[in-house]
N, CA, C and O atoms as CSV, one atom per row, in Angstrom:
chain,resi,resn,atom,element,x,y,z
A,1,MET,N,N,15.397,19.024,61.285
A,1,MET,CA,C,16.308,19.705,60.353
A,1,MET,C,C,16.306,21.201,60.672
A,1,MET,O,O,15.245,21.793,60.871
A,2,ARG,N,N,17.474,21.802,60.720
A,2,ARG,CA,C,17.570,23.230,61.010
A,2,ARG,C,C,18.000,23.981,59.754
A,2,ARG,O,O,18.928,23.568,59.059
A,3,CYS,N,N,17.327,25.071,59.475
A,3,CYS,CA,C,17.651,25.891,58.303
A,3,CYS,C,C,18.956,26.649,58.532
A,3,CYS,O,O,19.086,27.360,59.528
A,4,PRO,N,N,19.930,26.508,57.619
A,4,PRO,CA,C,21.186,27.241,57.771
A,4,PRO,C,C,21.035,28.741,57.519
A,4,PRO,O,O,21.924,29.519,57.864
A,5,GLN,N,N,19.921,29.148,56.924
A,5,GLN,CA,C,19.700,30.555,56.608
A,5,GLN,C,C,19.142,31.317,57.806
A,5,GLN,O,O,19.666,32.370,58.171
A,6,CYS,N,N,18.074,30.786,58.424
A,6,CYS,CA,C,17.413,31.527,59.505
A,6,CYS,C,C,17.427,30.799,60.844
A,6,CYS,O,O,17.038,31.371,61.863
A,7,GLY,N,N,17.873,29.534,60.853
A,7,GLY,CA,C,17.964,28.796,62.105
A,7,GLY,C,C,16.677,28.123,62.541
A,7,GLY,O,O,16.639,27.487,63.595
A,8,SER,N,N,15.616,28.253,61.743
A,8,SER,CA,C,14.338,27.643,62.097
A,8,SER,C,C,14.371,26.135,61.868
A,8,SER,O,O,15.049,25.647,60.964
A,9,GLU,N,N,13.636,25.413,62.692
A,9,GLU,CA,C,13.512,23.973,62.477
A,9,GLU,C,C,12.186,23.639,61.794
A,9,GLU,O,O,11.807,22.470,61.718
A,10,ASN,N,N,11.486,24.648,61.300
A,10,ASN,CA,C,10.210,24.464,60.616
A,10,ASN,C,C,10.482,24.205,59.135
A,10,ASN,O,O,10.278,25.078,58.291
A,11,CYS,N,N,10.950,22.977,58.832
A,11,CYS,CA,C,11.366,22.640,57.476
A,11,CYS,C,C,10.627,21.409,56.966
A,11,CYS,O,O,10.125,20.603,57.749
A,12,THR,N,N,10.567,21.275,55.645
A,12,THR,CA,C,9.943,20.103,55.043
A,12,THR,C,C,10.876,18.906,55.169
A,12,THR,O,O,12.054,19.050,55.495
A,13,GLU,N,N,10.331,17.722,54.904
A,13,GLU,CA,C,11.167,16.528,54.823
A,13,GLU,C,C,11.972,16.600,53.520
A,13,GLU,O,O,11.509,17.192,52.545
A,14,PRO,N,N,13.170,16.005,53.490
A,14,PRO,CA,C,13.957,15.992,52.248
A,14,PRO,C,C,13.178,15.331,51.112
A,14,PRO,O,O,12.509,14.319,51.323
A,15,ASP,N,N,13.265,15.904,49.902
A,15,ASP,CA,C,12.590,15.295,48.760
A,15,ASP,C,C,13.487,14.207,48.154
A,15,ASP,O,O,14.487,13.816,48.756
A,16,ASP,N,N,13.126,13.725,46.968
A,16,ASP,CA,C,13.851,12.580,46.402
A,16,ASP,C,C,15.298,12.878,46.025
A,16,ASP,O,O,16.081,11.948,45.831
A,17,ILE,N,N,15.668,14.149,45.916
A,17,ILE,CA,C,17.073,14.481,45.658
A,17,ILE,C,C,17.738,15.101,46.887
A,17,ILE,O,O,18.849,15.624,46.795
A,18,GLY,N,N,17.065,15.043,48.026
A,18,GLY,CA,C,17.675,15.487,49.275
A,18,GLY,C,C,17.549,16.971,49.557
A,18,GLY,O,O,18.215,17.487,50.455
A,19,ASP,N,N,16.703,17.671,48.801
A,19,ASP,CA,C,16.517,19.094,49.064
A,19,ASP,C,C,15.452,19.311,50.133
A,19,ASP,O,O,14.401,18.671,50.121
A,20,VAL,N,N,15.741,20.218,51.050
A,20,VAL,CA,C,14.819,20.557,52.127
A,20,VAL,C,C,14.437,22.024,51.963
A,20,VAL,O,O,15.292,22.856,51.660
A,21,THR,N,N,13.150,22.349,52.162
A,21,THR,CA,C,12.695,23.730,52.083
A,21,THR,C,C,12.326,24.222,53.473
A,21,THR,O,O,11.601,23.545,54.202
A,22,CYS,N,N,12.822,25.396,53.843
A,22,CYS,CA,C,12.451,26.004,55.116
A,22,CYS,C,C,11.098,26.687,54.954
A,22,CYS,O,O,10.935,27.562,54.103
A,23,ILE,N,N,10.135,26.287,55.769
A,23,ILE,CA,C,8.798,26.862,55.680
A,23,ILE,C,C,8.802,28.302,56.193
A,23,ILE,O,O,8.002,29.123,55.744
A,24,THR,N,N,9.698,28.609,57.129
A,24,THR,CA,C,9.737,29.943,57.727
A,24,THR,C,C,10.245,31.005,56.753
A,24,THR,O,O,9.613,32.048,56.586
A,25,CYS,N,N,11.399,30.739,56.100
A,25,CYS,CA,C,11.987,31.781,55.242
A,25,CYS,C,C,12.018,31.410,53.765
A,25,CYS,O,O,12.356,32.246,52.926
A,26,GLY,N,N,11.668,30.162,53.433
A,26,GLY,CA,C,11.624,29.758,52.035
A,26,GLY,C,C,12.954,29.320,51.449
A,26,GLY,O,O,13.038,29.013,50.260
A,27,TYR,N,N,13.991,29.289,52.269
A,27,TYR,CA,C,15.317,28.890,51.801
A,27,TYR,C,C,15.334,27.399,51.475
A,27,TYR,O,O,14.788,26.596,52.230
A,28,VAL,N,N,15.953,27.025,50.364
A,28,VAL,CA,C,16.071,25.622,49.976
A,28,VAL,C,C,17.529,25.202,50.161
A,28,VAL,O,O,18.442,25.872,49.678
A,29,PHE,N,N,17.736,24.097,50.859
A,29,PHE,CA,C,19.095,23.643,51.138
A,29,PHE,C,C,19.163,22.127,51.087
A,29,PHE,O,O,18.139,21.447,51.140
A,30,ASP,N,N,20.375,21.604,50.983
A,30,ASP,CA,C,20.584,20.162,50.969
A,30,ASP,C,C,20.464,19.616,52.380
A,30,ASP,O,O,20.867,20.277,53.337
A,31,GLN,N,N,19.918,18.422,52.518
A,31,GLN,CA,C,19.701,17.870,53.854
A,31,GLN,C,C,21.014,17.734,54.629
A,31,GLN,O,O,21.017,17.872,55.852
A,32,ASP,N,N,22.127,17.466,53.943
A,32,ASP,CA,C,23.415,17.362,54.630
A,32,ASP,C,C,23.839,18.713,55.189
A,32,ASP,O,O,24.433,18.794,56.264
A,33,GLU,N,N,23.528,19.767,54.451
A,33,GLU,CA,C,23.849,21.123,54.891
A,33,GLU,C,C,23.085,21.456,56.172
A,33,GLU,O,O,23.633,22.047,57.103
A,34,GLY,N,N,21.819,21.069,56.200
A,34,GLY,CA,C,21.008,21.347,57.378
A,34,GLY,C,C,21.474,20.599,58.612
A,34,GLY,O,O,21.476,21.149,59.714
A,35,GLU,N,N,21.871,19.337,58.430
A,35,GLU,CA,C,22.291,18.525,59.562
A,35,GLU,C,C,23.648,18.954,60.093
A,35,GLU,O,O,23.928,18.793,61.281
A,36,ASP,N,N,24.489,19.496,59.230
A,36,ASP,CA,C,25.865,19.782,59.614
A,36,ASP,C,C,26.135,21.261,59.880
A,36,ASP,O,O,27.292,21.681,59.922
A,37,VAL,N,N,25.087,22.045,60.057
A,37,VAL,CA,C,25.264,23.491,60.209
A,37,VAL,C,C,26.236,23.841,61.331
A,37,VAL,O,O,27.191,24.586,61.110
A,38,LYS,N,N,26.005,23.316,62.527
A,38,LYS,CA,C,26.845,23.688,63.662
A,38,LYS,C,C,28.282,23.224,63.480
A,38,LYS,O,O,29.216,23.979,63.749
A,39,LEU,N,N,28.471,21.981,63.023
A,39,LEU,CA,C,29.821,21.474,62.799
A,39,LEU,C,C,30.534,22.289,61.730
A,39,LEU,O,O,31.717,22.601,61.863
A,40,TRP,N,N,29.818,22.629,60.680
A,40,TRP,CA,C,30.405,23.387,59.580
A,40,TRP,C,C,30.821,24.782,60.041
A,40,TRP,O,O,31.909,25.249,59.706
A,41,GLN,N,N,29.960,25.446,60.807
A,41,GLN,CA,C,30.276,26.783,61.297
A,41,GLN,C,C,31.490,26.736,62.219
A,41,GLN,O,O,32.366,27.599,62.148
A,42,LEU,N,N,31.537,25.727,63.082
A,42,LEU,CA,C,32.653,25.563,63.997
A,42,LEU,C,C,33.948,25.362,63.214
A,42,LEU,O,O,34.976,25.963,63.526
A,43,HIS,N,N,33.883,24.514,62.198
A,43,HIS,CA,C,35.062,24.193,61.399
A,43,HIS,C,C,35.571,25.423,60.652
A,43,HIS,O,O,36.776,25.672,60.625
A,44,THR,N,N,34.675,26.190,60.049
A,44,THR,CA,C,35.106,27.346,59.267
A,44,THR,C,C,35.591,28.469,60.176
A,44,THR,O,O,36.448,29.256,59.774
A,45,THR,N,N,35.059,28.558,61.391
A,45,THR,CA,C,35.500,29.593,62.329
A,45,THR,C,C,36.942,29.338,62.759
A,45,THR,O,O,37.723,30.276,62.921
A,46,ASN,N,N,37.289,28.072,62.943
A,46,ASN,CA,C,38.625,27.722,63.422
A,46,ASN,C,C,39.657,27.612,62.305
A,46,ASN,O,O,40.855,27.535,62.575
A,47,ALA,N,N,39.209,27.604,61.070
A,47,ALA,CA,C,40.128,27.390,59.953
A,47,ALA,C,C,41.042,28.593,59.743
A,47,ALA,O,O,41.880,28.582,58.842
């Protein structure tokens, strides 16, 4: 899982509601957000 905030892959496993915590910067994000970072950035750049 990659953190959308700092780009680190040093993240916890998703908890029971799908939240992932980045150990590097402390950012909490949804597991779908982490998996789709590159696709999402690409999509919003071209929009």
